Phi, psi and omega in degrees: 000326179300321177297321179294314180298318179296317181295315181292327177295318177296317178298322179295320178297315178296321179297320179296318178296316179297324178295317178298323181283351178075026180287145174293147182052046184306316180300323182283305183295318181295315179296317179301310182296316183296317181291322177300314181293313182296328182294344177288337184242333185257143177258160173078017177285128182200162172235113185295157183307313181299320179294316179297318180298315180299317180297315181293321179297314180296321177296318179297318179297315180300313181297319178297327179290345180268358178288140184285154179299332181266030184304315184298322177294319181292321179300325179296342179267001186251017186300323182294314182288327179291322175292321181297324181292330175292317178296316177303317181300315181294313179298319179298318178298316181298311182295315181294320179295317178301317179295308182299325183280310188275321184265310181284338178080020178290153172292168190300313182294316180297317180298314183295311186278347168283336185269335186276112183273067186236027182111119187298313184297320179297315181293323177296317181295315180292322178296318179297319181295330185255013174090014179279170179269106189298317182297320179295319179298313180299313183290326178299315178291320181297315179297319179300315181292319177301314180297321178295317181298320184280318190270322187295312178300320181292327180288329186260345191298325184287335179262010183263157180272160177291131184246135171279114184299141174296153183300138182303316183264001177071181178235005178287151177287159177305322179295318179292320178301313180298318179300314182295320180293317180295312181295317180297316178296317179296321179297319179296315180294320177295320179297321176299314182297324179277359179061038173286130180296143181052037185298329185298334178248324181294313184296311176298324182297310183283330175295318178294316178302320180296321178296319180291322185278318190251339186252006176075014176292141180214169181107157180277127173285143185303128176290341175299325178294322178292319177300320176300314179299318179294320178299314179295316181297316179296317178297317180295318180297322180294333181283345190287344180234013185291339183272358183261150174284161178298325180295317180294325181284335188304307182297315179299319181294318180299311181296319178295322179294319179297315179296321178299316179297318178300312182290323178295320177295320177296320177299315180297320179297316178296318181299314180294320181294323183276343183301328181284341183246001180237148177276357182285143174300154182301320181297321177299314180298317181296315179296325180293333182254356183295139183282062177234179179284157183295320180294316184293313183287326174294322176298319176300319181296323177291313184297327185257010174079026177260198191252100182293334179293313179296312182295311182296319180296318181290322176292326177296319178295321177298315180296317180293322177300314180294325181290336175282318183289321188300312179295328177296317178295317181299324181294337181269356180252156172215156178308327181295331182273349190253020176288133182298137178249000000 
């Protein structure tokens, strides 16, 4: 626990500095940067499971509370883009796997599970089961998400509209707040038990949305809770590479950066292609297809005044698509087949 408190304190300092500098997603970016820098000199930086779970659950609840009441009607208008995100997922996996396999020289299992953007823990488990290098898989996904977190908000901020921040303490009653936290927490634990990918954020997000849409829940969930979730997520993300030397990280970062550029270009191509057949703004489409994490990209959509329901739903479909494909791929692999050639 001391390691967690120390890590979160460093993350809080970084978040405060980022807030003063006016950076988008300051709690996330500031905490990430501070922990990364501190990790070069300090040992034992970590974010324990309960703290990470609490952060993701609160972030999921906040995002779910931002879904519009007419979500079901709107989803009916998204069949083209929802099908497109499945196609994008498959194409992205193919392109990233080819790069990791042919250029980076990863073995088959490591290349595949480094390429499939369907939840880091799931990909690490499947990679380990099929003889892949778990650390490489974890870092490949971590670097990809870090690059998305750093570059996407800065790329979109100038074209975004001015947003009135939701109230820090929200407008929900204490009883409603307690209900949402209990339901969100229970949904996350149930999702974990059912092995739903990214359950800690997906399950609370959709459970909360259901309460707002079907159960008459209303009021703003505290944005302070979302800031807390971003702070914890940024601090946790920063700890994932603190134990590596710069030399060891160099090659992995270069390969991850190339794959990120490939996937971002593919995202942009899909966004431009769909812009003519969708009523969604181009920025919404790009965020929905961007190769980042669901919490991070949904957070960007909130911070920059875009549509977290559209973005979050499409990232959820991407994760679920990958979670269906990944076990099928894993079943066709064996450690004997995954020896590097």
